[in-house]
N, C-alpha and C positions, 0 to 999 in steps of 0.2 A: 755317746762314743767319743765325742770331742773332749768331754770332761775327763774321761778315762785316760786318753792320750796325754792330756795336759798334766794330770797327776803323775803318770808314769815318767814323763820327761822331767818333771820337777824332782822326783825321787832319784832317778838315775843320775842326773846332772848335779844334784846336790852332793851326792857321794863322790862325784868326780871334780868338785870345785877347785881342787888344788892344782888342776892343770887347765890350760886354755882350751876351749872348745869353740872353734870358729864356725860361722855359718856364712851363707852367701850374702854378699853386699848388694846394694841397689835400692830400688823403689818398691814399696809395698803399699797396695791400696787397702784401706780399712773402710768397710762399708761402701758407700757411694759418694766419694769425695768429688767436689766441684772446684771451680776456679777460686772460690773464696775460702775453701776449707783449710784448716790449720796444717802446718807442715812440722812434723816431729822428726827428730834425728837421734839415733842411739848408736851404740857400738855393735860389732858383730860377734859378741859373746852370745852363744846360742840361747842359754837360759834367760838372759836379759831380754832378747828379742821375743822369746815365747811369752814372757810375763808382760812385756809392753803391749804386745798384740792382744793379750787377754784383757789388760786394763783398758784398752781403747775400744773394746767390744761395745757396740751400741752407738759409737761416734762415727761420723764421716770425716776421715782424715787421711793425710798422706804420711807415710813413715819411711824415712830414709835410714838405711843401715850402712854405716861407714866402717871402713876397715880399722880394726883395733888389734888385728892379729889374734883374735880370739880371747882377748883379755876383757874383764869387766870394766865398767866405766871408770870407777875411781882408781883402781890399780893401773888401768891402761893409760889414763890421762896423767897420773902422777909419775908413771915410769917411762913416759915418752913413746908409748905404743898407740895411743889414741890422741891424735894431734890435729892442729888446725889444717894441716895439709890433707888429712883424711876427710875432714869436713868439706873443705873447698872442692876436693876431687869428686865427692859424691854429688854435691850441689851442681857441678858443671857437667857431669857425665850421665846422670840418671834421667835427664829429660824433664825434671820437675819445673824448670824455669818456663817451659812452654805450656805447663798444665795449670799454673796459678797466676793470678793477677797481682798478688802481693809479693813482698820479699822479706817475710818474717819466718825465721826458722827457730823452733823451740828446742833448745839443747838441754841435756841432763845437767842439773846444778853441779853434781860432783865432778863433771868434766871440766869445771872452771879451773882446776889445778894445773891443767896442761893446754887448754884451748883458749886462746885470747880472743875475746869478742871483737875487740878493735881491729885485729888482723882480718877476721872473717869479713867485717864490713868493708874494709879497704880493698881486699883482694877479690871479693866475690860480689859485692853489692848487696849482700843479704844482711839483714839486721838480726843479730843473735839475741834471743830472749832466753833467760835461764828459767827452766821449768822447776817443778818440785823435785825433792830428793827421791821419793818413792812413786813408782808407777801408779798404784791405786789412787793417788791424789790428782791424777791428770784430769779426769772429768770435772772435778770441782774447780781446778785451775782454769779450765776452759770456760766454765760457766761464769766465773768471776772476772772474765776478760783479762786473764793473765796476772791476776793479783794473788800473791802468795801470802798465806798466813804464816805465823811463827812456826806452827807445827809442820807445815809443808817444807820449810827451809831446814829443819833440824834432823840430823841423823840420830837414831836411837838404837838400842840394843835390846829389843823385847824378847820374850821367851821363844817365839818362833825362830827368830834369827839365831839365838843362842843354840837352839837344838840343831839348826842347820850347820853351824860351825862345828858342833860336836860330831855330827855325822861325817862332815868333811874330813876331820882329822882321824876319826876312828876307822873308817873304811879302809884307806890305803895301808894303815899300820896293821890292821888285822890281817890283811892279805899278806903283807911282808912277814909278819910274825908266824903265820900259818905255814908259809913256805920254808921258813927257817927251822921250825919245830918238827915239821913232817918227817925228816930223816931220823929223828930221835924216837918218837913214838906218837901214835895217833891219840893216846889217852890224854896228852897235854893240850890238845887243841881247844877243847871246850873251856877249861878253866882260864886259859890264857886269853881267849877272845872275850870271855865274861869280864876279865880285868880291864882290857882295853876299852871296850864299849862302856862299861860301867864307870870307869874313871873319867873318860872323855865327857860323858853326859853329866856326871857329877860336877866337874870343873865349870862347865859353861852354864848349867842350870842354876848353880849357886853363885854365879858371878856377882850379883848385887850385894851379897853378904861380905865379900872380901875386896870389892873394887876400890874401896877407900884406901887400901894399902898402896895402890898405885900412885896416889897423890904424892907420896914421899919420893918415889923414883921419878915422878913426872918433872919435878923442878930441881931436884937435888943432884948437882953435877958430881958430887963426891961419891955417889953410888955407882959402882962399876957396871958397865953394860953387860959384863959376864955374870954379874949377880942377877941382873934383870932377865938375862937369857933363860935361866932356870928360876923363874919367878918364885916358885914355892918348892924348894928342894926337900924340906923336911916332911911335909905331908905325904908326897909320893913315896918317900923312903919308908915311912911308917906303914903306909898301905902295902908296900912291897913286902916288908917283913911279915905282916899278917898273912898276905897272900902265900908266901913261901911256906909258912907254918902249916896252913890248912892244905896246901898242895901236897906237902909231905904226908900229912895224915890221910888225905884222900888216896894217895898212891899206895900207902901201906895197907889201907883197908881193902884195896882191890887186889893186893898180893902181887903187884907188878913193880915194886920199887927197885929202881936201878940208880945208883949214886951218880954215875957219869951223866946219864940223860937228865937226871934231876938238877944237877949243877948247871948243865947247858941251858935248860929251859929257864932256870932261875935267872941266869945272866941275861938271856934274851928278854925276859919280862922286865928286868930292871932297865935295860937300855930303852926298850919301847916306852916304858912308863915315863922316863925322863924326857924322851923326845916328844911325847904327847904334851909335855909341860913347857916346851920351848916357847919363849916370847908370847906369853898370853896377851900382853898389851897390844902387840901387833895383830893379834887375831880378833881384835874388837874394833869397831868403828869409832869408839869414843876415847881412845888413847893413841898416842903416837907409839910406833914400834919401839921396844926396848933396845933394838939394835941401832936405831937412828939417833945420832948425837944432836940432831936438830930439835929434839924434844927439850933441850936446854935453852933454845933460843926463844925470844919473845918478839911479838909483833910491835913495832914502834909506829905510831901515827904522827906524822908531821902536820900539825894543824895549820902551818903557814901555806903548805902546798894543797891541803885538802879543800875541795870545792863543794863537798856534800853531794856528789853525784849519785851516791847510793849503791854503787856496784858492790862494795864490800858487804853491805847488809844483805844484798840479794843472793850472794854466793857463799856466805859463811855458814858452814854446816852445824855450828854450835851457837849461832845467834849471839855472837860477842858484840856486835855493833848496834848502834842506834843512830839514825840519821835525822837531823832536823831540816825538813824540806823548806821551812820558812827562812831560816838563817844560813842555809847551805853549809852545815857543819856536820861532822860525824864524831862520835865518841865510842869508847870501848868499855862500857860499864860491866861487862862480863868477860874481861880479858883472861881471867883465871881458867875459863873453860876451853880456851884455844887449844886445838890439836895440831897446830903448826902445819896445816895442809898447804898453805901458801896461796890459796885461791884468791884471797883479797889482794895480795901483792901482785899477782898476775893480771888481775882485771882492772886495777886502778889506773886510769888513763893519765893521772897527774903524778904518778910515782910518789904518792904521799905515804905509802906503806912499805915497810921493809923489815927484814929480820935483823935482830941485834942481839949480841951475846952479853954476858955479864960484865965484860970489859969495855963495852961501848962500841965494839967493832960491828960493822954492818955487812949484811949480805945483800948486794944490790939487786933491785928488781930485775934488771936485765939478765943477771945470772940465774935467777929463779925461773925466768921465762924460757931461757935457752937450754939450761941443763937440768935434766930430770933425775929423780932418785933411783939408784939401783937397789938391789935387795938389802945391801948392807947400809943403806942410808947415805951413800955418797953421791954427790951431784956430778956424775960421770956420764950420764946418758944424754947425749945431745938430741934435741927434738928431732924425731923422725928416724933415729938410728937405734936399733934394738941391740942391747948388749947383754942383758941378764934377765932371768926369769923372776917374776914377782908373784908371790902367793896372793890368792884372793882374800880380801878382807870380808868382814861380816856384813857387807852391804851389796845387794844387787840393785843398783839404781837403774832408772830407765835410760 
């Protein structure tokens, strides 16, 4: 029965991932935790909490659910909804301090874009440990005494996640399209929904085949963000023309062809198809949103300031860094994979990392820490203040 509920919740909330779905904050007991049991912390996005509890099954642990206003870990932390204040608040009000003898709290790695570990230590006395990106890796992370492998640190976009994103986009648009088409004729509902679901699944399932195209827009500032907004304008237009042609044939074969309703449905289908294609880069965890001008920035490593503490390597979701623990130095051998999330900038206690544009102008670490990104990629959201909605990305971290 529990498996059935888990599956149902996953299906329903995957379809609703475009909107925040909050759950109760506070302390959750997993198994029979004791005074030495690990303490995990996550956001109050309900789907994330359900998956984390499922991943922790079989362990004895404490789980703290902090307020993120219902946003998932990465979007919440990057957008200023899941903050250090949220973490400190739940640490101080949940009663966890009286239940354990240690002061180590394991945070989701993807929260490092907005939650500064140094601040947590200074203001709460708790030591922030960055856990793995994905909840299923938690048991292995615990068994290895909090040592993360390269795989545990890296975000990916496997088939299961791509299907989730396809469902997330297709479901609301199919509802909207059905409501718009209903006044014309019920005969248009089936073909229009086939187009929406089919195109959405096709786009995300075949992502590896065309993802290389994004490399051009990833670094090329001369490409307009409005070009990237509709990443593939030609394919959906071709598909739309084919759809309209067969729609006309199908309508004529039924003997119910009406020119006015046909034109109305054709226009609605075109708009929906283009909207489904909006900002594919931002719908993936492996590219910066096409709306965010920060995708043109590069991370600069100041070797004179760097002390090789390793925070950058621990929180980078694309494994761009390598740290030499003997010589206390860090390098970026895979800098081209950077998604400009800013986690390394936020966590470096020596301010040895910062964003820099092609003109050599820098975005100071203090600015990255204090001001978070809104939906349009502007740093206008001051930490702790909610200004604008963020769409869910293709990752549900713990």
